[in-house]
All heavy atoms as an XYZ file, in Angstrom:
895
protein
N       0.586    -12.590     27.649
C      -0.615    -12.575     27.039
C      -0.311    -12.553     25.566
O       0.559    -11.862     25.059
C      -1.423    -11.338     27.447
C      -2.710    -11.185     26.611
S      -3.619     -9.608     26.911
C      -4.255     -9.959     28.556
N      -1.093    -13.374     24.776
C      -0.842    -13.317     23.370
C      -1.953    -12.513     22.708
O      -3.124    -12.515     22.953
C      -1.095    -14.750     22.723
O      -0.040    -15.557     23.397
C      -0.889    -14.779     21.233
N      -1.571    -11.563     21.846
C      -2.346    -10.598     21.029
C      -2.276    -11.001     19.619
O      -1.176    -11.070     19.007
C      -1.944     -9.123     21.306
C      -2.101     -8.892     22.761
C      -2.834     -8.297     20.490
C      -1.602     -7.559     23.153
N      -3.470    -11.233     18.895
C      -3.415    -11.556     17.522
C      -4.089    -10.430     16.834
O      -5.185     -9.977     17.182
C      -4.189    -12.881     17.255
C      -4.249    -13.156     15.844
C      -3.562    -14.031     18.127
N      -3.403     -9.921     15.822
C      -3.996     -8.837     15.009
C      -4.119     -9.297     13.430
O      -3.237     -9.986     13.007
C      -3.026     -7.592     15.066
C      -2.638     -7.132     16.460
C      -1.382     -6.300     16.381
C      -3.647     -6.325     16.983
N      -5.064     -8.821     12.885
C      -5.227     -8.925     11.410
C      -4.243     -8.062     10.718
O      -4.066     -6.874     11.106
C      -6.665     -8.621     11.034
C      -6.882     -8.756      9.448
C      -8.305     -8.395      9.002
O      -9.059     -7.996      9.932
O      -8.550     -8.519      7.824
N      -3.508     -8.613      9.818
C      -2.448     -7.802      8.972
C      -3.049     -6.695      8.179
O      -4.025     -7.088      7.389
C      -1.643     -8.817      8.148
N      -2.794     -5.513      8.419
C      -3.333     -4.357      7.688
C      -2.234     -3.235      7.691
O      -1.146     -3.462      8.214
C      -4.671     -3.925      8.288
S      -4.541     -3.237      9.978
N      -2.656     -2.028      7.353
C      -1.715     -1.056      7.218
C      -1.107     -0.562      8.599
O       0.074     -0.089      8.581
C      -2.390      0.201      6.564
O      -3.448      0.613      7.298
N      -1.824     -0.721      9.638
C      -1.248     -0.256     10.954
C      -0.897     -1.403     11.831
O      -0.428     -1.120     13.006
C      -2.270      0.669     11.640
O      -3.506     -0.074     11.906
C      -2.484      1.893     10.817
N      -1.051     -2.604     11.467
C      -0.764     -3.749     12.360
C       0.677     -3.856     12.808
O       0.826     -4.352     13.908
C      -1.215     -5.045     11.639
O      -0.505     -5.272     10.418
N       1.650     -3.438     11.928
C       3.011     -3.619     12.447
C       3.282     -2.629     13.499
O       3.995     -3.014     14.468
C       3.967     -3.155     11.188
C       4.110     -4.292     10.273
O       4.470     -5.493     10.654
N       3.799     -4.040      9.010
N       2.765     -1.394     13.512
C       2.869     -0.439     14.593
C       2.261     -1.047     15.897
O       2.952     -1.022     16.930
C       2.094      0.900     14.306
C       2.002      1.833     15.377
C       3.078      2.564     15.684
C       0.836      1.911     16.095
C       3.017      3.493     16.826
C       0.734      2.784     17.168
C       1.865      3.551     17.636
O       1.724      4.438     18.694
N       1.085     -1.599     15.771
C       0.430     -2.111     17.044
C       1.129     -3.382     17.531
O       1.129     -3.569     18.680
C      -1.132     -2.437     16.755
C      -1.803     -1.139     16.628
C      -2.407     -0.519     15.526
C      -1.978     -0.060     17.735
N      -2.988      0.650     15.793
C      -2.664      1.011     17.065
C      -1.659     -0.015     18.995
C      -3.062      2.127     17.775
C      -2.019      1.133     19.716
C      -2.678      2.192     19.068
N       1.694     -4.120     16.574
C       2.515     -5.238     17.036
C       3.716     -4.802     17.857
O       4.011     -5.395     18.912
C       2.977     -6.170     15.853
C       3.677     -7.290     16.277
C       4.209     -8.259     15.108
C       4.994     -9.343     15.702
N       5.625    -10.212     14.589
N       4.363     -3.834     17.311
C       5.517     -3.298     18.028
C       5.173     -2.687     19.341
O       5.894     -2.904     20.361
C       6.197     -2.233     17.179
C       6.866     -2.702     15.926
C       7.311     -1.589     14.977
O       7.205     -0.525     15.322
N       7.669     -2.065     13.763
N       4.037     -2.059     19.463
C       3.620     -1.441     20.715
C       3.268     -2.704     21.722
O       3.606     -2.460     22.864
C       2.375     -0.639     20.527
C       2.642      0.746     19.998
C       3.371      1.539     21.105
C       3.712      2.905     20.548
N       4.622      3.646     21.407
N       2.597     -3.624     21.291
C       2.278     -4.788     22.176
C       3.611     -5.427     22.686
O       3.658     -5.868     23.841
C       1.422     -5.772     21.510
N       4.592     -5.590     21.737
C       5.905     -6.198     22.152
C       6.595     -5.338     23.155
O       7.245     -5.862     24.063
C       6.752     -6.420     20.973
C       6.214     -7.561     19.967
C       7.091     -7.487     18.607
C       6.273     -8.965     20.630
N       6.491     -4.045     23.064
C       7.106     -3.040     24.060
C       6.618     -3.357     25.458
O       7.251     -3.181     26.361
C       6.945     -1.606     23.642
C       7.722     -1.142     22.506
C       7.422      0.292     22.188
O       6.757      1.064     23.028
O       7.681      0.704     20.997
N       5.210     -3.677     25.549
C       4.749     -3.943     26.780
C       4.764     -5.325     27.219
O       4.177     -5.721     28.255
C       3.160     -3.500     26.715
C       3.027     -1.979     26.733
C       2.640     -1.291     25.532
C       3.289     -1.182     27.770
C       2.516      0.007     25.475
C       3.097      0.197     27.785
C       2.781      0.797     26.558
O       2.574      2.130     26.484
N       5.630     -6.156     26.470
C       5.796     -7.446     26.976
C       4.829     -8.551     26.629
O       4.918     -9.723     27.071
N       3.962     -8.219     25.608
C       3.016     -9.244     25.191
C       3.511     -9.965     23.977
O       4.407     -9.621     23.285
C       1.736     -8.502     24.695
C       1.033     -7.739     25.787
N       0.458     -8.379     26.910
C       0.806     -6.424     25.935
C      -0.041     -7.500     27.719
N       0.223     -6.206     27.178
N       3.038    -11.192     23.752
C       3.355    -11.936     22.597
C       2.359    -11.547     21.578
O       1.166    -11.882     21.585
C       3.246    -13.433     22.888
C       3.419    -14.291     21.707
O       4.168    -13.811     20.832
O       3.002    -15.405     21.595
N       2.835    -10.778     20.579
C       1.937    -10.209     19.461
C       2.192    -10.975     18.134
O       3.332    -11.264     17.801
C       2.192     -8.725     19.311
N       1.111    -11.314     17.462
C       1.268    -12.042     16.253
C       0.267    -11.443     15.258
O      -0.811    -10.947     15.555
C       0.838    -13.575     16.449
C       1.768    -14.264     17.435
C       1.330    -15.651     17.666
N       2.244    -16.240     18.647
C       2.745    -17.428     18.482
N       2.479    -18.163     17.347
N       3.530    -17.947     19.324
N       0.633    -11.563     13.904
C      -0.200    -11.085     12.819
C      -0.676    -12.272     12.080
O      -0.045    -13.213     11.886
C       0.694    -10.224     11.915
C       1.267     -8.958     12.453
C       2.111     -8.263     11.401
C       0.269     -8.019     13.109
N      -2.028    -12.127     11.652
C      -2.674    -13.140     10.945
C      -3.101    -12.561      9.576
O      -3.504    -11.420      9.486
C      -3.762    -13.778     11.776
C      -4.219    -15.120     11.196
C      -4.979    -12.808     11.837
C      -5.080    -15.826     12.090
N      -3.046    -13.337      8.575
C      -3.287    -12.961      7.207
C      -4.751    -12.447      7.038
O      -5.757    -13.108      7.520
C      -3.149    -14.121      6.265
O      -3.794    -13.830      5.006
N      -4.969    -11.349      6.300
C      -6.277    -10.716      6.164
C      -7.124    -11.712      5.286
O      -8.381    -11.827      5.432
C      -6.195     -9.432      5.465
N      -6.463    -12.405      4.348
C      -7.216    -13.430      3.565
C      -7.775    -14.604      4.420
O      -8.921    -14.946      4.161
C      -6.317    -14.012      2.437
C      -5.997    -12.950      1.378
C      -5.182    -13.658      0.365
C      -4.806    -12.639     -0.794
N      -4.056    -13.220     -1.856
N      -7.007    -14.985      5.387
C      -7.438    -16.080      6.270
C      -8.609    -15.580      7.114
O      -9.718    -16.192      7.221
C      -6.375    -16.589      7.178
C      -6.750    -17.606      8.130
C      -7.283    -18.862      7.497
C      -5.618    -18.038      9.067
N      -8.521    -14.325      7.552
C      -9.619    -13.739      8.387
C     -10.881    -13.655      7.619
O     -11.993    -13.940      8.053
C      -9.138    -12.347      8.982
C     -10.388    -11.658      9.725
C      -8.042    -12.557      9.978
N     -10.668    -13.182      6.322
C     -11.801    -13.017      5.409
C     -12.571    -14.394      5.125
O     -13.808    -14.474      5.068
C     -11.428    -12.368      4.090
N     -11.798    -15.433      5.052
C     -12.297    -16.740      4.790
C     -13.129    -17.264      5.972
O     -13.997    -18.119      5.862
C     -11.247    -17.707      4.318
O     -10.421    -18.031      5.365
N     -12.720    -16.902      7.176
C     -13.288    -17.399      8.364
C     -14.572    -16.493      8.798
O     -15.467    -16.954      9.364
C     -12.320    -17.344      9.531
C     -12.959    -17.674     10.943
C     -11.236    -18.348      9.289
N     -14.464    -15.211      8.409
C     -15.525    -14.272      8.783
C     -16.952    -14.657      8.228
O     -16.984    -15.231      7.150
C     -15.268    -12.933      8.145
C     -16.258    -11.802      8.625
C     -16.004    -10.434      7.974
N     -14.691    -10.044      7.865
C     -13.985     -9.881      6.728
N     -14.663    -10.191      5.625
N     -12.827     -9.498      6.660
N     -17.902    -14.582      9.056
C     -19.278    -14.946      8.663
C     -20.099    -13.607      8.547
O     -19.781    -12.602      9.259
C     -19.832    -15.824      9.671
C     -19.215    -17.119      9.801
C     -19.701    -17.985     11.050
O     -20.599    -17.422     11.703
N     -19.169    -19.093     11.126
N     -21.053    -13.593      7.750
C     -21.857    -12.388      7.482
C     -21.079    -11.266      7.016
O     -20.107    -11.287      6.343
C     -22.596    -12.068      8.839
C     -23.393    -13.132      9.370
O     -24.042    -13.906      8.656
N     -23.474    -13.344     10.710
N     -21.513     -9.959      7.271
C     -20.994     -8.783      6.712
C     -19.734     -8.298      7.436
O     -19.405     -8.850      8.475
C     -21.984     -7.585      6.838
C     -23.235     -7.905      6.038
C     -24.293     -6.729      6.190
O     -24.122     -5.862      7.112
N     -25.228     -6.653      5.363
N     -18.921     -7.537      6.806
C     -17.696     -7.062      7.329
C     -17.959     -5.867      8.327
O     -18.216     -4.825      7.955
C     -16.724     -6.597      6.296
C     -15.374     -6.140      6.846
C     -14.326     -5.867      5.684
C     -13.062     -5.264      6.199
N     -12.503     -5.956      7.318
N     -17.927     -6.188      9.561
C     -18.100     -5.160     10.664
C     -16.980     -5.418     11.638
O     -16.216     -6.427     11.626
C     -19.404     -5.405     11.365
O     -19.366     -6.634     12.049
C     -20.669     -5.299     10.413
N     -16.747     -4.406     12.545
C     -15.686     -4.594     13.513
C     -15.919     -5.879     14.397
O     -15.023     -6.537     14.693
C     -15.672     -3.362     14.422
C     -15.053     -2.193     13.626
O     -14.434     -2.317     12.611
O     -15.154     -0.990     14.122
N     -17.190     -5.971     14.795
C     -17.520     -7.147     15.724
C     -17.205     -8.425     14.882
O     -16.561     -9.425     15.529
C     -18.945     -7.045     16.051
C     -19.483     -8.236     16.977
C     -20.921     -8.112     17.236
C     -21.399     -9.263     18.050
N     -22.820     -9.157     18.285
N     -17.670     -8.544     13.629
C     -17.437     -9.844     12.915
C     -15.977    -10.071     12.622
O     -15.466    -11.128     12.626
C     -18.239     -9.803     11.669
C     -19.720     -9.943     11.843
O     -20.161    -10.369     12.917
N     -20.542     -9.581     10.850
N     -15.251     -8.935     12.344
C     -13.782     -9.109     12.192
C     -13.080     -9.541     13.421
O     -12.184    -10.433     13.311
C     -13.226     -7.705     11.759
C     -13.420     -7.404     10.255
O     -13.803     -8.287      9.525
O     -13.140     -6.228      9.904
N     -13.383     -8.957     14.525
C     -12.838     -9.444     15.811
C     -13.100    -10.939     16.071
O     -12.135    -11.665     16.455
C     -13.304     -8.705     16.998
N     -14.256    -11.346     15.831
C     -14.655    -12.730     16.030
C     -13.932    -13.544     15.031
O     -13.372    -14.645     15.386
C     -16.194    -12.893     15.839
C     -16.677    -14.328     16.053
C     -16.495    -14.783     17.506
C     -18.200    -14.363     15.686
N     -13.705    -13.176     13.782
C     -13.028    -13.999     12.743
C     -11.520    -14.107     13.102
O     -10.939    -15.108     12.986
C     -13.202    -13.351     11.391
N     -10.892    -13.000     13.631
C      -9.593    -13.106     14.047
C      -9.337    -14.031     15.163
O      -8.414    -14.862     15.215
C      -8.999    -11.673     14.449
C      -7.617    -11.770     15.113
C      -8.941    -10.707     13.278
N     -10.228    -13.925     16.113
C     -10.124    -14.909     17.184
C     -10.300    -16.361     16.785
O      -9.602    -17.282     17.223
C     -11.206    -14.586     18.262
N     -11.280    -16.604     15.882
C     -11.498    -18.019     15.393
C     -10.383    -18.473     14.555
O      -9.891    -19.693     14.649
C     -12.860    -18.110     14.598
C     -14.005    -17.880     15.480
C     -15.296    -17.780     14.693
O     -15.277    -17.453     13.488
N     -16.482    -18.019     15.271
N      -9.751    -17.606     13.659
C      -8.643    -17.948     12.854
C      -7.472    -18.296     13.600
O      -6.735    -19.191     13.254
C      -8.472    -16.875     11.805
N      -7.133    -17.505     14.650
C      -6.064    -17.733     15.602
C      -6.066    -19.079     16.227
O      -5.059    -19.668     16.586
C      -5.884    -16.634     16.594
N      -7.281    -19.609     16.313
C      -7.418    -20.865     17.046
C      -7.329    -22.111     16.169
O      -7.378    -23.294     16.628
C      -8.717    -21.018     17.873
C      -8.693    -19.997     19.007
C     -10.092    -19.964     19.720
O     -10.993    -20.599     19.390
N     -10.047    -19.134     20.812
N      -7.252    -21.877     14.826
C      -7.133    -22.992     13.903
C      -5.786    -23.720     14.030
O      -4.795    -23.062     14.448
C      -7.230    -22.442     12.475
C      -8.548    -21.789     12.067
C      -8.409    -21.300     10.668
C      -9.628    -22.848     12.052
N      -5.722    -24.943     13.871
C      -4.527    -25.762     14.168
C      -3.420    -25.563     13.082
O      -2.228    -25.529     13.528
C      -4.969    -27.236     14.142
O      -5.489    -27.610     12.892
C      -5.853    -27.647     15.340
N      -3.760    -25.244     11.967
C      -2.792    -25.179     10.920
C      -2.537    -23.639     10.438
O      -2.047    -23.432      9.371
C      -3.134    -26.042      9.609
C      -4.451    -25.558      9.076
O      -5.213    -24.898      9.707
O      -4.659    -25.853      7.833
N      -2.785    -22.697     11.292
C      -2.695    -21.315     11.044
C      -1.219    -21.042     11.059
O      -0.409    -21.405     11.918
C      -3.474    -20.482     11.952
C      -2.876    -20.517     13.414
C      -3.389    -19.017     11.495
N      -0.785    -20.335     10.038
C       0.655    -19.788      9.976
C       0.540    -18.173     10.148
O      -0.099    -17.543      9.474
C       1.327    -20.101      8.658
O       0.620    -19.623      7.637
N       1.252    -17.769     11.131
C       1.346    -16.262     11.386
C       2.274    -15.578     10.535
O       3.211    -16.141     10.108
C       1.547    -16.111     12.882
C       0.520    -16.544     13.836
C       0.617    -17.782     14.438
C      -0.644    -15.795     14.014
C      -0.327    -18.272     15.298
C      -1.610    -16.310     14.845
C      -1.488    -17.459     15.512
N       2.015    -14.397     10.293
C       2.822    -13.519      9.411
C       3.930    -12.864     10.258
O       3.616    -12.338     11.316
C       2.081    -12.491      8.651
C       0.987    -13.145      7.791
C       2.854    -11.426      7.916
C      -0.066    -12.146      7.272
N       5.193    -12.766      9.851
C       6.195    -12.021     10.426
C       5.970    -10.533     10.213
O       5.919    -10.146      9.016
C       7.583    -12.426      9.912
C       7.961    -13.883     10.322
O       7.455    -14.367     11.320
N       8.738    -14.501      9.542
N       5.821     -9.737     11.215
C       5.702     -8.317     11.082
C       7.030     -7.702     10.745
O       8.151     -8.349     10.749
N       6.999     -6.368     10.245
C       8.142     -5.722      9.937
C       8.687     -5.011     11.132
O       7.938     -4.469     12.066
C       7.790     -4.665      8.853
C       7.469     -5.243      7.470
C       7.123     -4.227      6.526
C       6.873     -4.841      5.186
N       5.515     -5.377      5.057
N      10.117     -4.915     11.185
C      10.700     -4.069     12.331
C      10.547     -2.648     11.911
O      10.129     -2.294     10.739
C      12.121     -4.468     12.409
O      12.886     -4.143     11.257
N      10.917     -1.740     12.783
C      10.783     -0.282     12.429
C      11.780      0.060     11.331
O      11.463      0.812     10.454
C      11.230      0.491     13.689
C      10.999      2.021     13.502
C      11.120      2.640     14.823
C      10.845      4.187     14.722
N      10.922      4.970     15.960
N      12.869     -0.601     11.280
C      13.945     -0.400     10.296
C      13.320     -0.845      8.905
O      13.574     -0.146      7.909
C      15.255     -1.026     10.527
C      16.015     -0.501     11.840
C      15.428     -0.884     13.113
O      14.705     -2.021     13.272
O      15.741     -0.260     14.139
N      12.710     -1.934      8.898
C      12.151     -2.505      7.717
C      11.013     -1.573      7.139
O      10.882     -1.288      5.952
C      11.577     -3.934      7.850
C      12.742     -4.975      8.054
C      12.113     -6.361      8.443
O      11.197     -6.341      9.177
N      12.590     -7.292      7.866
N      10.251     -0.968      8.106
C       9.160     -0.129      7.675
C       9.747      1.121      7.132
O       9.255      1.695      6.087
C       8.386      0.235      8.853
C       7.338     -0.890      9.204
C       6.535     -0.560     10.357
O       6.996     -0.272     11.513
N       5.190     -0.502     10.203
N      10.850      1.724      7.725
C      11.478      2.919      7.241
C      12.015      2.620      5.799
O      11.953      3.488      4.993
C      12.617      3.298      8.205
C      12.033      3.844      9.445
C      13.144      4.138     10.523
O      14.351      3.753     10.257
O      12.841      4.655     11.609
N      12.674      1.579      5.645
C      13.283      1.150      4.320
C      12.128      1.081      3.148
O      12.213      1.619      2.070
C      14.098     -0.126      4.423
C      14.716     -0.555      3.091
C      15.794      0.497      2.609
C      15.434     -1.876      3.240
N      11.072      0.468      3.610
C       9.930      0.231      2.727
C       9.302      1.637      2.392
O       8.966      1.991      1.185
C       8.849     -0.657      3.345
C       7.617     -0.828      2.379
C       6.576     -1.608      3.114
O       6.300     -1.518      4.319
N       5.904     -2.482      2.267
N       9.284      2.589      3.256
C       8.769      3.902      3.082
C       9.774      4.615      2.070
O       9.261      5.202      1.129
C       8.743      4.712      4.410
O       7.839      4.030      5.268
C       8.251      6.155      4.035
N      11.058      4.475      2.200
C      11.870      5.091      1.266
C      11.721      4.474     -0.163
O      11.855      5.176     -1.084
C      13.460      4.916      1.715
C      13.722      5.723      2.970
C      15.228      5.386      3.438
C      13.637      7.258      2.694
N      11.683      3.205     -0.166
C      11.491      2.482     -1.500
C      10.291      2.949     -2.217
O      10.196      3.373     -3.337
C      11.430      1.081     -1.364
C      11.084      0.348     -2.578
C      12.881      0.507     -0.966
N       9.133      3.084     -1.451
C       7.861      3.554     -2.038
C       7.937      4.957     -2.418
O       7.392      5.390     -3.505
C       6.695      3.266     -0.985
C       6.365      1.854     -0.940
C       5.158      1.596     -0.069
N       4.759      0.236      0.029
C       3.904     -0.217      0.837
N       3.226      0.581      1.657
N       3.629     -1.535      0.854
N       8.621      5.834     -1.686
C       8.761      7.290     -2.016
C       9.550      7.414     -3.343
O       9.300      8.228     -4.175
C       9.304      8.096     -0.895
C       8.429      8.315      0.271
C       9.171      9.043      1.392
C       7.222      9.199     -0.173
N      10.604      6.587     -3.372
C      11.474      6.700     -4.641
C      10.707      6.104     -5.876
O      10.732      6.814     -6.899
C      12.740      5.695     -4.407
C      13.599      5.789     -5.615
C      14.708      4.837     -5.611
N      15.717      4.871     -6.687
C      15.370      4.336     -7.895
N      14.193      3.785     -8.075
N      16.212      4.514     -8.909
N       9.911      5.100     -5.765
C       9.056      4.594     -6.789
C       8.058      5.703     -7.221
O       7.810      5.908     -8.451
C       8.270      3.338     -6.370
C       9.267      2.135     -6.337
C       8.501      0.950     -5.692
O       7.399      0.998     -5.328
O       9.134     -0.153     -5.714
N       7.447      6.332     -6.325
C       6.630      7.430     -6.605
C       7.245      8.600     -7.369
O       6.633      9.097     -8.287
C       5.822      7.974     -5.307
C       4.755      8.985     -5.505
C       3.589      8.481     -6.311
C       4.340      9.439     -4.126
N       8.447      8.977     -6.889
C       9.122     10.008     -7.533
C       9.487      9.709     -8.969
O       9.472     10.455     -9.934
C      10.492     10.315     -6.711
N       9.972      8.494     -9.102
C      10.293      7.951    -10.473
C       8.933      8.050    -11.342
O       9.152      8.554    -12.504
C      10.877      6.597    -10.478
C      11.048      5.944    -11.939
C      12.290      6.646     -9.827
N       7.940      7.582    -10.899
C       6.700      7.501    -11.674
C       6.258      8.970    -12.001
O       5.847      9.238    -13.186
C       5.581      6.932    -10.809
C       4.280      6.697    -11.457
C       3.313      5.995    -10.481
C       1.862      5.794    -11.102
N       1.121      5.159    -10.252
N       6.431      9.928    -11.027
C       6.029     11.308    -11.376
C       6.935     11.979    -12.360
O       6.613     12.785    -13.158
C       6.023     12.098    -10.119
C       4.781     11.945     -9.286
N       4.594     12.370     -7.932
C       3.623     11.218     -9.465
C       3.438     12.038     -7.493
N       2.796     11.394     -8.493
N       8.315     11.607    -12.252
C       9.359     12.120    -13.181
C       8.992     11.686    -14.630
O       9.013     12.461    -15.579
C      10.700     11.646    -12.799
C      11.755     11.935    -13.701
C      13.041     11.380    -13.321
C      14.151     11.609    -14.421
N      15.388     10.799    -14.083
N       8.657     10.404    -14.838
C       8.316      9.915    -16.117
C       7.086     10.565    -16.625
O       6.954     10.922    -17.817
C       8.115      8.346    -15.998
C       7.717      7.847    -17.358
C       9.614      7.657    -15.747
N       6.046     10.610    -15.724
C       4.819     11.336    -16.154
C       5.065     12.780    -16.728
O       4.506     13.238    -17.667
C       3.794     11.199    -15.066
N       5.784     13.426    -15.927
C       6.157     14.804    -16.206
C       6.919     15.014    -17.551
O       6.580     15.907    -18.357
C       6.947     15.495    -15.068
C       7.366     16.962    -15.277
S       5.791     17.987    -15.194
C       5.563     17.924    -13.443
N       7.909     14.040    -17.758
C       8.654     14.054    -19.007
C       7.658     13.792    -20.211
O       7.834     14.397    -21.217
C       9.765     12.912    -19.039
C      10.876     13.347    -18.033
C      11.879     12.107    -17.920
O      11.471     10.952    -18.130
N      13.004     12.466    -17.550
N       6.796     12.815    -20.006
C       5.824     12.504    -21.147
C       4.880     13.768    -21.396
O       4.556     14.037    -22.557
C       5.139     11.293    -20.847
C       5.976     10.092    -20.822
C       5.320      8.809    -20.310
O       4.234      8.854    -19.750
N       5.770      7.718    -20.646
N       4.478     14.431    -20.319
C       3.544     15.543    -20.534
C       4.277     16.692    -21.223
O       3.665     17.346    -22.131
C       3.036     15.893    -19.124
C       1.935     16.999    -19.224
C       1.183     17.293    -18.021
O       1.672     16.949    -16.965
N       0.072     18.014    -18.040
N       5.481     16.971    -20.781
C       6.235     17.996    -21.386
C       6.454     17.753    -22.843
O       6.320     18.677    -23.731
C       7.593     18.358    -20.637
C       7.302     18.890    -19.179
C       8.520     19.156    -21.485
C       8.484     19.032    -18.339
N       6.774     16.569    -23.146
C       7.064     16.030    -24.550
C       5.859     16.313    -25.376
O       5.915     16.842    -26.517
C       7.553     14.624    -24.594
C       7.805     14.219    -25.994
C       8.318     12.668    -25.848
C       8.501     12.101    -27.313
N       8.783     10.650    -27.181
N       4.768     15.876    -24.889
C       3.455     15.982    -25.715
C       3.025     17.499    -25.858
O       2.595     17.840    -26.875
C       2.331     15.209    -25.078
O       1.982     15.736    -23.815
N       3.308     18.314    -24.854
C       2.949     19.781    -24.991
C       3.834     20.407    -25.921
O       3.349     21.237    -26.724
C       3.044     20.344    -23.579
C       1.968     20.088    -22.537
C       2.318     20.662    -21.221
C       0.535     20.488    -22.964
N       5.167     20.025    -25.898
C       6.142     20.714    -26.877
C       5.692     20.187    -28.300
O       5.799     21.004    -29.288
C       7.564     20.234    -26.540
C       8.033     20.931    -25.332
C       9.513     20.379    -25.053
C       8.188     22.425    -25.539
N       5.325     18.986    -28.552
C       4.882     18.540    -29.792
C       3.669     19.244    -30.311
O       3.601     19.621    -31.487
C       4.709     17.046    -29.825
C       5.918     16.141    -29.729
C       5.595     14.715    -29.629
C       6.727     16.310    -30.942
N       2.774     19.635    -29.453
C       1.611     20.362    -29.703
C       2.005     21.788    -30.217
O       1.477     22.305    -31.208
C       0.609     20.429    -28.573
C      -0.193     19.221    -28.346
C      -1.113     19.229    -27.151
O      -1.615     20.454    -26.848
O      -1.470     18.241    -26.658
N       2.957     22.414    -29.434
C       3.322     23.805    -29.784
C       4.060     23.825    -31.126
O       3.802     24.656    -31.856
C       4.255     24.310    -28.679
C       4.961     25.589    -29.118
C       3.497     24.493    -27.335
N       4.941     22.819    -31.359
C       5.607     22.706    -32.619
C       4.625     22.499    -33.730
O       4.762     23.191    -34.838
C       6.668     21.517    -32.598
C       7.248     21.282    -33.905
C       7.783     21.938    -31.671
N       3.729     21.731    -33.535
C       2.670     21.510    -34.638
C       1.872     22.723    -34.824
O       1.629     23.091    -36.024
C       1.749     20.303    -34.079
C       0.700     19.969    -35.190
O       1.191     19.739    -36.402
O      -0.455     19.746    -34.951
N       1.533     23.541    -33.826
C       0.848     24.742    -34.066
C       1.657     25.820    -34.690
O       1.168     26.559    -35.567
C       0.368     25.351    -32.723
C      -0.842     24.582    -32.011
C      -1.060     25.216    -30.604
C      -2.098     24.645    -32.836
N       2.913     25.930    -34.442
C       3.953     26.698    -35.042
C       4.035     26.355    -36.489
O       4.030     27.325    -37.386
C       5.262     26.734    -34.362
S       5.213     27.487    -32.674
N       4.119     25.146    -36.833
C       4.237     24.611    -38.216
C       3.063     25.085    -39.015
O       3.170     25.544    -40.125
C       4.440     23.178    -38.320
C       5.767     22.756    -37.643
S       7.253     23.415    -38.484
C       7.340     22.391    -39.875
N       1.826     24.823    -38.496
C       0.564     25.217    -39.113
C       0.507     26.691    -39.334
O       0.067     27.203    -40.358
C      -0.581     24.657    -38.343
C      -0.816     23.180    -38.384
C      -2.023     22.731    -37.648
C      -2.119     21.277    -37.630
N      -3.226     20.794    -36.869
N       0.964     27.359    -38.318
C       0.833     28.916    -38.352
C       1.828     29.447    -39.442
O       1.463     30.248    -40.227
C       1.324     29.542    -37.099
O       1.342     30.860    -37.119
N       3.002     28.872    -39.484
C       4.039     29.360    -40.540
C       3.559     28.943    -41.975
O       3.716     29.723    -42.815
C       5.355     28.756    -40.251
O       5.487     27.410    -40.540
N       2.921     27.798    -42.131
C       2.355     27.454    -43.436
C       1.255     28.464    -43.835
O       1.245     28.833    -44.971
C       1.925     25.988    -43.327
C       2.960     24.957    -43.661
C       2.327     23.550    -43.814
N       2.903     22.808    -42.879
C       2.275     21.884    -42.178
N       0.877     21.721    -42.306
N       2.800     21.213    -41.216
N       0.513     28.830    -42.785
C      -0.599     29.614    -43.157
C      -0.177     31.060    -43.551
O      -0.582     31.705    -44.489
C      -1.559     29.766    -42.050
C      -2.752     30.567    -42.110
N      -3.821     30.360    -43.133
C      -2.993     31.902    -41.591
C      -4.510     31.383    -43.037
N      -4.245     32.336    -42.190
N       0.937     31.522    -42.881
C       1.451     32.812    -43.150
C       2.199     32.827    -44.444
O       2.199     33.886    -45.100
C       2.339     33.338    -42.046
O       3.450     32.455    -41.845
N       2.786     31.747    -44.887
C       3.446     31.640    -46.126
C       2.536     31.618    -47.330
O       2.851     32.108    -48.393
C       4.375     30.416    -46.277
C       5.501     30.465    -45.278
O       5.967     31.564    -44.919
N       6.144     29.303    -45.080
N       1.304     31.108    -47.117
C       0.351     31.078    -48.153
C      -0.230     32.426    -48.374
O      -0.654     32.830    -49.466
C      -0.725     30.087    -47.704
C      -0.302     28.658    -47.694
C      -1.435     27.723    -47.201
O      -2.555     28.213    -46.880
O      -1.209     26.508    -47.211
N      -0.278     33.234    -47.448
C      -0.881     34.692    -47.632
C       0.026     35.554    -48.256
O       0.718     35.766    -48.947
C      -1.272     35.213    -46.181
C      -1.829     36.597    -46.291
C      -2.190     34.322    -45.471
């Protein structure tokens, strides 16, 4: 049995599950499904659009990620997030220290004048 899924955040998981049970699982581009979908975005309309898009003659399916690829992607994203937070923290500390130095300078000038 062939199972076609719209590519989304959990589609790789469901593709792997379908493959475990011996099905032929394929992912289809969300952009293609959106172009085929008629009316509003509902579960029913999405399912119909996936079925219609899968039957197109020139449809190209997306290769899903393996479990190892997903794990690697998770590590890369976590590292990117850590770097982003590190840079943000450095910039915040720098600006806070500059404010403190500025206040100290103003305070010392004021005490020297008195």
